[in-house]
N, C-alpha and C positions, 0 to 999 in steps of 0.2 A: 497499513498499520503504522501509527505514529510512534516514533521512538520516545522512550521515557526521557524526560528532561531532568537535569540535575536538581537536587533539592538545595537547601541553604548550606549544607555541609559539603556540597559538590558531588554527592552520590546520586546515581541514576537508579539505584535499587529501590524496590518497593519497601516501604517501612515495615518492620517486623510487627506482627500482631501480638498483643498481650494475651496471656493465657485466658483471661476473662472473655476475649473475643473469639476464641477458638470454637470450631465445630465441636459439639459435645463428644463425638466419637474419638476425638484426638486428645482427650484429657490425660490419658496415661502416657502419651508421647510428648507432652508439653515441655518436659525437662530437656529435650533435644533442641528446641528452638534457638536459633541464633547462628552466629559465626564463631567457629572454634579454630584455634591455631596451636601448634606445638611441634614436638619432635618424637621420633620413634626409632626403632631398630628392627632389623629383619635378617633373615638368612634363608637361602634356598640352595639345595644341593645341585651341583657340586661347588657352588660359589662360596665366597667369603662373607661373613657377616657385614652388614652395611647400616649406616645411620642416615636418617632422612628427616626433612621437615614436611609438615602437612597442614593444609587448610581444609576444613569441612564446614558446610553450611546446610542447615535444615530450615527451610522457609515455608511458612503458611501462606497460601494464596487465596483462601476463602472457601475451599472445597475440603471434603473429608480425607485429605491426604497431605503429606509433607513432600516438598520438592527437596531432593538431596543432591549435593555435589561434593566431590572430593578431588583434590590435586595434591601430589607430593613430588618432591625434588631432592636431589642429592645434597647433603650438607658439604660434601667434599668439593664439588665443582658447580653446583647450581643446576645441573642438567635435570630435565624432567624424568620422573620415575614412573608415575602412574596417574591416570585420570579416570574418573567414573562419575556417572550421573544417573538419576532415576527418581523413583517415587517410593515412599513408605506409607502404607495405609493399613488401618485396622480393618479386619474382616471377621467380625464376631469375636470369638475367643482367641484368635490368632492375629499376627501382624504379617503383612506381605511386603516384600521388597522386590522391586523390578529395576534392574540396572542395565546400562549399556556402557561398554568399555570401548575406547577408540581403536583397539587392536582387533576388533571384529568379534568380540565375545558379548553375549547377552547372558544375564543371570536372573533367575527367579529364586527367591528364598522365602521360607515361611518359618515363623517362630512365635515367641511369646515375649511379653513385656511384663515385668513385675518389680515394683518398688525401685524404679530407676535403672533396671537392668534389662536390656534387649538382647535376646539370643536368637539367631537365625541360622538355618541350615539350607543350603541350596537344594532345590527340588528339580531344577533344570538348568543346564549350562549349554548354550547354543553356539554354533558356528566355530567350534574348535574341536578337532578330533581327539585331542589329548587331555582336555580338562575333565575331571570327574566329580569333584565335590569341593564346596567351599562352606566353611562355618564361620560365622561372625558373632562376636560378643561386644556390645557397646554398653558401658556403664556410666551413668551420670550421677554426680554428687555435687550439688550446688553449681559452681562455675567451673568444675573440672569434669572432663569426659575422657574415658579410656576406651581404646579400640584394640581388639585382639582379632586376628584373622588366621584361621587354619586353612590349608589348601592341600588337596591331593590331586595328582595327575597320573597319567599312564606310567607305571613303573615306580611311582612314589606314593606311599600310603599317606592318608590324611595326617598332616603334621603342622605344628606352629610355623607360621611364615613371617608375620609382622605384628608389631604392637606399638601403640603410641599413646601419649598422654597429652591432652589438649586442654586449653583454657578458653573460656568464653571471651571473645574480643570485645 
Protein backbone atom coordinates (compact mmCIF):
# COMPACT_ATOMS: atom_id res chain seq x y z
CA UNK A 1 0.00 0.00 0.00
CA UNK A 2 1.38 3.37 -0.97
CA UNK A 3 1.55 6.07 1.70
CA UNK A 4 -0.52 9.19 1.22
CA UNK A 5 1.51 12.08 -0.10
CA UNK A 6 1.29 15.54 1.46
CA UNK A 7 -1.03 17.99 -0.27
CA UNK A 8 -0.31 21.67 -0.97
CA UNK A 9 -0.81 22.54 2.73
CA UNK A 10 1.58 19.80 3.88
CA UNK A 11 -1.14 17.46 5.14
CA UNK A 12 -1.20 13.79 4.17
CA UNK A 13 -4.79 13.47 5.36
CA UNK A 14 -7.64 12.70 3.02
CA UNK A 15 -9.64 15.86 2.20
CA UNK A 16 -12.88 16.12 4.15
CA UNK A 17 -16.03 15.49 2.12
CA UNK A 18 -18.69 18.16 1.98
CA UNK A 19 -22.17 17.24 3.25
CA UNK A 20 -23.49 17.19 -0.33
CA UNK A 21 -21.06 14.33 -1.11
CA UNK A 22 -22.04 12.24 1.92
CA UNK A 23 -23.69 8.87 1.72
CA UNK A 24 -27.40 9.66 2.26
CA UNK A 25 -27.53 7.50 5.43
CA UNK A 26 -25.10 9.93 7.09
CA UNK A 27 -27.12 13.12 6.64
CA UNK A 28 -28.10 13.37 10.32
CA UNK A 29 -24.45 12.93 11.38
CA UNK A 30 -23.00 15.55 9.00
CA UNK A 31 -22.75 18.11 11.83
CA UNK A 32 -19.92 16.02 13.32
CA UNK A 33 -17.60 16.10 10.29
CA UNK A 34 -14.23 17.69 10.76
CA UNK A 35 -11.45 18.22 13.26
CA UNK A 36 -12.41 19.56 16.68
CA UNK A 37 -10.17 20.91 19.49
CA UNK A 38 -10.80 22.28 22.95
CA UNK A 39 -10.54 21.71 26.67
CA UNK A 40 -12.49 19.89 29.32
CA UNK A 41 -12.60 18.87 32.93
CA UNK A 42 -13.15 15.60 34.70
CA UNK A 43 -13.23 13.75 37.99
CA UNK A 44 -13.10 10.12 39.05
CA UNK A 45 -13.22 8.81 42.60
CA UNK A 46 -11.12 8.88 44.64
CA UNK A 47 -8.98 11.33 42.61
CA UNK A 48 -9.03 15.07 42.37
CA UNK A 49 -10.74 16.99 39.52
CA UNK A 50 -8.51 17.50 36.48
CA UNK A 51 -8.38 19.69 33.37
CA UNK A 52 -7.41 18.40 29.93
CA UNK A 53 -7.08 19.31 26.25
CA UNK A 54 -8.74 17.20 23.57
CA UNK A 55 -8.68 16.68 19.80
CA UNK A 56 -11.50 14.80 18.06
CA UNK A 57 -11.91 13.93 14.38
CA UNK A 58 -14.95 12.61 12.50
CA UNK A 59 -13.93 11.69 8.96
CA UNK A 60 -16.00 10.51 5.99
CA UNK A 61 -14.18 7.99 3.78
CA UNK A 62 -16.87 7.25 1.20
CA UNK A 63 -18.79 4.48 2.98
CA UNK A 64 -21.91 4.76 5.18
CA UNK A 65 -19.96 5.31 8.42
CA UNK A 66 -17.70 7.95 9.98
CA UNK A 67 -14.19 7.22 11.22
CA UNK A 68 -13.75 8.60 14.76
CA UNK A 69 -10.60 9.34 16.74
CA UNK A 70 -10.01 11.09 20.06
CA UNK A 71 -6.90 12.00 22.02
CA UNK A 72 -6.58 13.97 25.23
CA UNK A 73 -3.72 15.17 27.42
CA UNK A 74 -3.12 16.93 30.72
CA UNK A 75 -3.10 20.70 30.69
CA UNK A 76 -0.75 20.59 33.70
CA UNK A 77 2.15 18.70 32.17
CA UNK A 78 1.16 17.63 28.63
CA UNK A 79 1.11 13.94 29.51
CA UNK A 80 -1.34 11.76 27.57
CA UNK A 81 -4.63 10.97 29.32
CA UNK A 82 -6.70 8.99 26.86
CA UNK A 83 -6.93 7.77 23.25
CA UNK A 84 -9.77 6.00 21.45
CA UNK A 85 -10.69 5.30 17.86
CA UNK A 86 -13.49 3.60 16.02
CA UNK A 87 -16.50 3.95 13.78
CA UNK A 88 -19.87 5.66 14.00
CA UNK A 89 -22.59 4.35 11.73
CA UNK A 90 -26.32 4.70 11.30
CA UNK A 91 -28.32 1.47 11.55
CA UNK A 92 -31.94 2.24 10.75
CA UNK A 93 -33.46 4.31 13.56
CA UNK A 94 -30.35 4.05 15.76
CA UNK A 95 -26.66 4.97 15.61
CA UNK A 96 -23.91 2.51 16.52
CA UNK A 97 -20.46 3.36 17.86
CA UNK A 98 -17.67 0.77 17.92
CA UNK A 99 -14.48 1.83 19.75
CA UNK A 100 -11.09 0.49 20.72
CA UNK A 101 -9.04 1.91 23.58
CA UNK A 102 -5.27 1.27 23.85
CA UNK A 103 -5.61 -0.01 27.42
CA UNK A 104 -7.27 -3.19 26.18
CA UNK A 105 -10.90 -2.11 26.24
CA UNK A 106 -13.41 -2.36 23.42
CA UNK A 107 -16.77 -0.62 23.56
CA UNK A 108 -19.99 -0.99 21.59
CA UNK A 109 -22.63 1.70 22.12
CA UNK A 110 -26.05 2.30 20.60
CA UNK A 111 -28.13 5.46 20.63
CA UNK A 112 -29.96 8.12 18.71
CA UNK A 113 -29.26 11.36 16.92
CA UNK A 114 -31.79 14.19 16.84
CA UNK A 115 -31.28 17.81 15.84
CA UNK A 116 -27.52 17.85 16.39
CA UNK A 117 -27.54 15.79 19.59
CA UNK A 118 -26.06 12.29 19.64
CA UNK A 119 -26.73 10.17 22.75
CA UNK A 120 -25.13 6.73 23.11
CA UNK A 121 -25.15 4.07 25.84
CA UNK A 122 -22.77 1.14 25.93
CA UNK A 123 -24.27 -2.26 25.22
CA UNK A 124 -20.97 -4.14 25.57
CA UNK A 125 -17.59 -3.38 27.11
CA UNK A 126 -14.95 -6.01 26.47
CA UNK A 127 -11.60 -7.13 27.88
CA UNK A 128 -11.85 -5.48 31.26
CA UNK A 129 -13.42 -7.17 34.26
CA UNK A 130 -14.23 -3.94 36.10
CA UNK A 131 -15.97 -1.77 33.49
CA UNK A 132 -19.74 -1.88 33.46
CA UNK A 133 -21.34 0.97 31.54
CA UNK A 134 -20.51 4.10 29.53
CA UNK A 135 -22.96 6.75 28.36
CA UNK A 136 -21.97 9.52 25.92
CA UNK A 137 -23.69 12.71 24.80
CA UNK A 138 -22.32 14.71 21.87
CA UNK A 139 -24.02 17.94 20.90
CA UNK A 140 -23.15 20.03 17.85
CA UNK A 141 -24.20 23.61 17.22
CA UNK A 142 -22.48 25.19 14.24
CA UNK A 143 -18.73 25.14 14.87
CA UNK A 144 -19.07 24.12 18.55
CA UNK A 145 -19.23 20.55 19.82
CA UNK A 146 -19.75 19.47 23.44
CA UNK A 147 -18.90 16.03 24.82
CA UNK A 148 -20.20 14.56 28.09
CA UNK A 149 -19.20 11.10 29.32
CA UNK A 150 -20.69 9.17 32.22
CA UNK A 151 -19.01 5.97 33.38
CA UNK A 152 -19.72 3.24 35.89
CA UNK A 153 -17.38 0.55 37.11
CA UNK A 154 -17.35 -2.19 39.70
CA UNK A 155 -18.17 -0.48 43.00
CA UNK A 156 -18.94 2.88 41.33
CA UNK A 157 -22.43 3.64 39.98
CA UNK A 158 -22.84 5.36 36.61
CA UNK A 159 -21.72 8.97 37.14
CA UNK A 160 -20.39 12.00 35.28
CA UNK A 161 -16.71 11.52 34.39
CA UNK A 162 -15.61 14.11 31.81
CA UNK A 163 -16.98 16.93 29.68
CA UNK A 164 -15.39 19.12 27.06
CA UNK A 165 -16.19 22.01 24.72
CA UNK A 166 -14.58 21.83 21.29
CA UNK A 167 -14.50 24.10 18.26
CA UNK A 168 -14.09 23.09 14.64
CA UNK A 169 -10.46 23.55 13.59
